[in-house]
Structures are given as structure tokens and as C-alpha cells.
N, C-alpha and C positions, 0 to 999 in steps of 0.2 A: 252698700256696694253690691251685696248679694242680690238684693231686689232689682237693682239696675241691670245686672248681668242676666237675670231671669227674664226681664222685660225685653232686652235685646234678643235673647235666644228665641222667645216666643214670637217676636216680630219676624225674625228670619224664617222660622218654621212656617209662619203664615204665608210669607212670600213664596216659600218653597212649595207649599201645597196648592196655592191658588194660581201661581204664575203671573201675579199682577204687577211684578216689578217693572218700573218704567226704564226705558233705555236712556233717554236724555243724556245727562252728564254722569250717569251711572253705567258701569260696564257690567253687562249681564251675561253670566255663563250658565247655559242650560245643559243639564245633565239628564240623559235618558233614564227613565225609572227602572233601572236594573235591580234595585233593592228599595228599601223604605226611604221616605224623605228624610227622616232623622239620621239614618246611616249615611246617606249621600251628603247631608250637611256636614257631618263629622269628617267624612273622608276627604272632602274638598276644602275644608277650612284652611289648611296650610297653604293651598294654592291661592285661595281668595286673599289671604293676608299678604302673600308675596306679590300678587298682581296689583293689589292696592298700593303697596309701597313703591313698586316699580313704575306703574303707570300714573301714579299721582291722582287717582280718582277712586271713588267708592266702587267696590265690586260686590255683586250679589250672586249667590248660587240659587238657581231655581230648577224645578223639575215639573212633572205633570202626573196625574193619576195613572196614566197608562201610555204605552208607546204611540197609540193612535193620536191621542190629544197632544202629546209631545211633538209629533210630526206636524200637526196642524199649527201649533204655536210657532214652530220654527219656520214653516212656510209663510206665516203671517209676519215674519221679520221681528219676532219678540226677543231674540237672543243675539248678542254680539259674538259669542262663541257657542257652538253646539257640540257637545261631546256625545256621540252616539255610534251605534254599530254601522258597518260599512254600507249596507243597503240604504239606510236612511240618509247617511252622509252623501251617497251618490245622488239620491233624490234631491237633497238640498242644493247640491252643486248644480244639477241640471235645471231645477225649477225655481230656485230662489237665490241663485248667484252667490252661494257660499263657496269659499275656497278651502281645500284641505291643507292643513298645517303639518300635522304629525299624528302618529299612532303609537301603540305600545310594542315593545320588542316581543313579548310573549305571544305565541300563536293563539289564535282564537279558533275553536272548533265547536261545532254542534254535535250533540250525541243523542242516541236513543237509549233510554234507560228502561230496564225491566227488573223484575225480582231476581236476586242472585240465585235462589233455589227454585225458581218458577219453571213453568213449562214452555216459556217463549224462547225458543232456540234459533229459529230462522225467521226472516221477514214474513214468510207466508203464514206463520203462526199468529200474526196479528189480524188476519182476515176476519171480518165481522166481529171485531173486538173494539172496546172503548179505548181511545188513545187521547193523551193530553198534550196540549201545547201552551205556550204563553199567549200573549196578545196575537191576534191573527196577523198583525203587521210586524211581529218580531222576526229577526233573522233566523233564529233556531226553529221557529214554527214553519216558516216558509221553506227552509231547507228540508225539514222533516216531511213536509207534504210532498216535495219533489222526490224525496227518498222513497216514500210509499208508492208514488206513481211509477218510478223507475223499476220498482220491484213488483209492480202489478198487484199491489195490495190495496183492497178497498176495506177500510175499517168500518165498524158499525157507526162510530161517531168520532169526531175530534172535538173535545171540549177544551175551553180556554180558561186558564187560571192566572193569578196575578204574580206569582213568584215561584222560583225554582224549588224552594223548600216545600211548597204546596204540592208541586208535581211529585216530589219524592214521597211525601206522606200519603198521597192518594193512591200511588202505586202500591205502597206497603199495606195500606188498608184494604186493597182489593177493589177499589172503585174504578180502576183502569189497569190495563195490562202493560202499558208502555207510556213513555212521555218524552218530549223533546226539551232539552235544556242545553246550556253551554258546558263544555268540559270543565271550565274554571269553576262554575257554580256547583257542578257535581263534586269537584275536589274540595270545595269549601263546606260541604255538608258535614255535620257532626259525625264523627267516626261510627257511632252506633247506628246512625241512619244510613250512611254511605255503605257500610258493610252488608246491608240488606239488599243492595242493588248491584247491578253490573251493567256494563255497556254492551249493548247488542250491536251497535254500529256507530261510527263517527265520521264526520265530514273531513274533507281535505281542509287545510288552513284557509280561513276566510278573513276578510278585512274586519278586524275587531273594532273597538272603540276608536273613532277618529275625531280629532279636534278640527272643527270647521269654523272658518271666520266669515262673518257677515261682511258683505262688500262695503257697507257703510263705514267700516273701520279700516278700509284698505290703505288709507293714508298713513296709518301707524302700524301696518302689518309687520314691518321689520322690528319695531320695538316690542310688539307682542310676541313674535317668534323668539326674539332674544330673551325676553322675560321667561318664557316657558323653558328654554334650554338652561337658563340660569337656575330656575327652580329645581330642575332635575338634579342639580349638583348639591342641593341642600340636604341636610340630615333628615328633615321632615319628609322630603320627597323620597329619599332612599328607604325610609321606614314604610311609607305608603306603597312603594313598588314591591318591597319584600312581603309585606302583610298580604297583599292582593295578588302575589305571583305575577307581576306585570313586567318585571325585569328592567324597566326604564322606557324612555321614549326612543323612537326611530323615525326616519323619514319614510314616506310611502314609496313602494316599489313601482316601477313602470307598469301601467295597465292594471294596477291593483284596484283602483276605483272602477274602471270600466268592467271588470269582472263581476261587479255587483249589479250590472244593468238589469239582468233578468229579475232580480229580487226588488230592485228599485221600481221597475215598471209594475210589478204586482202590487207593491205598496201604494203606488199612485192610484191604481184601480180600486183598492180597498178603501182608501181615503175618499175617493170620489163617491163611492157607494154610501158613505156615512153622511154625506151632505143632504 
């Protein structure tokens, strides 16, 4: 039995890392790579099981190596539901006919991190310095680049790394003076890491992770939405919301998606440049 479970887990991880899951009679939930594939698999396992039971079909959780590839896969119609930050969600809505279902209650903000005891006190202190972002197409990076431009700051370079904890470690080690990440990921850093950093600036609330439904599943949209709200009432969902400081699901506000247009348009250009 143990060997059987190991085989199943390895198979799921393979699907998760390669994104090769077939839509067919399988319901595929794509989750943007905000953390490692293994952590995403664990985080969304309760939702997968609930949706399987409710929809009466196999459900798979998949992701991608980075935000750019995730967006390409979503635009290629590989997912039935895509869970991603607001700017990509808006892009998928406009360019691939996905429909927004819901988001999380907790506010999503981007932040600029610097050393707690460092010399970076004002935006101008970042001039001609090395700055870090996540993927070029990530919302926190795009917001950070706008923040630099608004403050008339030209950094020496903007380097891109794969995870928020990497941003933190590279700032602490002195390889960059500042980095862009989400407020939630900053708060989730280990205390001994977080205490070495401070927030230089933060964004207004932005559309965080949005659940987007592929139009090919429009015929069962009501059932899917009902399944998600029912999941939110389960003990497993409550634990997930509490652990990740998400507070629960909520409906999107009027114009919340439209406010992401500027970032969605930039993401489209970035993805076009990768072709």
C-alpha cells in the first residue's frame, strides 16, 4: 500500500512539474507557481479531493516552472480553472475567454524590501543599485518597476529570481539592495529572516489570486461555483485559509479586473517577446 501511494504521489508531481495533464474527461486546475510544485500539490490537495467528489470526475493540480510558462499554458487552453494573480487573470479573460469566479478575502499587496538596518531609506537611494524581482511577468515585479519609474529611480539592474525567499536571502547577503515580493510572502518568511528586512514601500490593494474558469466548462459553471463555495465551508478549507492568511473566498468587486489592464497589457508584450 505504501508503494502504491508513493507511485501515485510521484505521478502527480510529474504532472505538476511538466503540465502534461490532459483536459479530456479530467478537470485540470492550474495554479500559478507562487511556491514550489510540491508545496502547491499539498496546499491544493483538499480542494482537488472535494472537486473530484462534487463534480464526479478526476481532478488534477498542475503548475509550471515559472509565471511566463504558466501564462503560455493557460492561453493555450490547458487548464479548466486557472488560479493566478489579477494581471494574468485579466489577460486570460481578455485573450483566452476565461471567466472570473472568485478571489480571496485577504488583501494582496506588493512590497519593496530592504535591509532593516541598511542605508536604503528613500526610493532615491536605489539609484544605480541592483534590485531583485520575481519573473518579469509577475505582478509584484511589474508593480515594482512602475514604482521605480514613478519615483524617477533608474536602478543599475533588475535581476529576476524564482521565489520570494530567494529575494530575501539575496538582499541579506548583499547581492542586491532591494527586492519586490508580495506582502503575504514577506509575512510568511521565517522570523529570523523577516526580522533582518523591512518594507520600504507597499502598493495599494491589488487583485490577488483569482479563480478563472475556461469557457469550455461554461455549461457547468454553476456547479463549479457551488462546489467552490461548499469547499470554503469545510474544515480543510478553513485550515488552508488560516495557514496562508487568506481569510476565505469572496466575489470580485466592480472594476477590480479592469484595474489590472495596465499590467495585463505589459504581460502580453512580455509573452510576445518570448515567442
